[in-house]
N, C-alpha and C positions, 0 to 999 in steps of 0.2 A: 504493500499499499504506499509506503514512503516513496518508493521509486515512481509510482504512478502519480502521486500528488506533486512530486517534483517536476514531472513532465507537464502537468496541467495546473500551472500556477494561477493565471488570471483568466481562465476561461470558465464557462458555466460548469463543465465536467468537474474541474477541480473544486469549485465551490460546493457543488452537490455532494461529491464524495467526502469532502471534509466534514460537512454538516452531518452526514449520515455516520461516518466512521469515528470522528472525534467528539461529536456531541450526541450521537444516538438519535438524531431526529428522524422521524418517519417522513414518507414522501409528502403527505399533506402538510406536515409542519414545515418542510423545506419550502414548498410552494407558497405558503402563507406567511413565512417569516418576513417581518418588516424591520427596518432600522430602528423603529421605536421599541421593538422587543429586545434589542441588543443594548446592554448597558456596559460600556467600556469602563466606567469608574468602578462598577461593582464586579466586573469580570464575569458577567452572567448573561445568559439568554433567558428571557422571561416568556414562558409559554402559558397557555390558559390553565393547564393542570399541573405544572411543575416549573422549577427553575433549574437551569442546567449551567454548571460552571464551565467556562471556556478554558480548555486545557490543551496541551500539546501544540502550542504555537498557534492555536486557532484564534486567540484574541488579536495577535499581531497580524495574522492573515486578514481577518475581518476589518481591522482598523485600516490596513493598506487598501482593501477593497472599498471601504467607505470613502477614503480620501480620493480614490481614483474615480468612483462613479456614484457615490452615495446620494448626490443631489439629483441624479437623472431619474430615479424612481424610489418610491417608498419601500420597494421590495428588495431583499438581499439578493435573491436569485432572479435574474432577468434574462430575457432572450437577447442574445448577442445581435441578432438581426433587427429586432423591433424595439428593444429596450423596454419591454413590458413584462409583467408577471408571466411566468411560465406555467403552462398547463401541466397537471400531474403526469400525463402520459409522456410529455416531452422530457420531463425530469427522469423518468424511468428509462426512456430510450437513450438519452445522453449518457446516463450512468452505465447502462448495459454496454453501450458502444466502447466507452473508455475501459471498462473492465475486460471486455472481450479482446481489445487491442493488446492488453497486458497479459493475455493468456488465462485470465480468470473467468473462464467460460461459464461456469455454473454458479457464479456469485451474483446475488441480487442486492438491492438496497436493504431489504429486510435482513439479509445476512450480515450486512455491515452494522446495523443496529444491534443485532444479537451479539455480535463480537464486542461492541461497545459495552453492553450490559454485562457480559462475562468479565471483561477487563475491570469494570467498576466493582464487581463482586470480589474479585481477587484482591 
């Protein structure tokens, strides 16, 4: 995953995969995540049902992303082509494409979330 994230630094795939793997966000949480939900001073992402600490360089990544394009859209994950909120199907398709490129053929977004949960329990 680290190698994959290094190759996808400022593109939607990198953002989607980081949010799923480093924060354990589900697809709908990724598509609905707004900059208002991200608290850089608290180092936390506020979701309707929980608060998620930003770990593993995710805070720095999101801060860099905010500085780069945070004023373009209220959403964290936006379409590179249209600059608008991405549809859930597009998020899955982009993640699957990046994972397949890396040879992680049978890995899905839900698997990245499960991996996050397991790492948190350890």
